N, C-alpha and C positions, 0 to 999 in steps of 0.2 A: 705763409710768412706770418708767424705769430708774434705778438708783442711779448710773450713770456719766454721766448727763446734766448733772451739776453741781447745786449747791444751788438756784440760781435756777429752773432748769427743774423740779426736783423740787417746789419750793414751788408753782409755778404749776400743775403737774399734780395735786398733792395737793389744792389748793383746788378745781380743776375736778372732781376725783373726788368730793369731799365735796358739791359742788353737785348731782351726779347721783345721790346716795344717797337712799333713801326718806325722807320727812319724819319718820318715826319715829326714824330715826338722828339727824337734825339736832336734833330735840326732846330726845332722850336726852342728846346731847353738850351741848347748850345748858343743860339743866337741871343737869348736873354742873358746868358752868363758871360759871353765873350764880346765885350763892348767894342773891341778893336776889329773883330772879325778876321783875325789873321791866322787862327789855328784851325786845323781840320776838326770836323765833328767827331767826338769820341764814340767808341762802341758802347760805353756805359757811363753811369754817373754814380758817385758816392753819395750816401745818404747825408743830407744836411738840411737845415731849415730853409735856405734859399731854394734848393732844389725841390723841396716839398711844396713851397709856395708856387713856384713856376709850374710844377706838375699839376697841381690842383687847378691852376689857371688854364692850363692846356686842356684839361678835361672839361672844364666849364665852357670854354669857347670852341673846342674842336672835337670833343669825343664824349658827348652826353651819354652814349651807351656804356662806356667804361665807368662813368660816374655812377650810373644806375646799378651796374654790377657790383660796385662797392657799397651799395645801399644808400646812396645820396642822390638828392635832386639838386638842381642848380642853386637853390637858395641855401641848402645845407653845405654845398660845396663852397659857396662864398663865405659862409660862417667859418668853415674849416680853414680857408685861406686867411681870413682875418685873425683867427686864433693863432695860427702858425706865425703870422706876421708880428703878433704881440710878443712872441718869444725872441725875436731878433735883438732887441736891446739887451736882454739877458745873455744871449750868446756873445754879444760884443763885450760885455763886462767879463765874462769867462775868458774870452780869447785874449783880452788885455792883461789877464792875471798871470801870476807865476805858474798857475796850474796848467796853463796852455802855452801861449806864445810870447807873452810880455812880462813886464816887471811890475805891473800895477797891482794895487791891493783891492780886495773885495770887502766892502763894508755893508752891514745890514741896512743902513739908511740909504745907501746907493742902490741896492736891490729894490727896496721898498719904493723909492722915488721912481724907478723905472716901471714898476707895476702900476 
């Protein structure tokens, strides 16, 4: 799953990767995402910042071997999780814009203030 394959290929590969993870992983991610707990655990997840944050958290707390295979120790995993978390405010700006789901504008000072 290479980062140079483009976003569509990455999304497809990420979804396939989540489908091949143990059911414990999928249950963990689903529990974190489904606050009401009313839907069944899906077979896979789409690539998103929240899923990345939860996935890294799962590896830190439950699967250190997978974290090591990715070339990270727990400290670097925490740093990755924090870096991904820093992107959330920017994704919220994007999602509120006309580019995505809303009608809000995107201004340079709004982005700079979030950073």
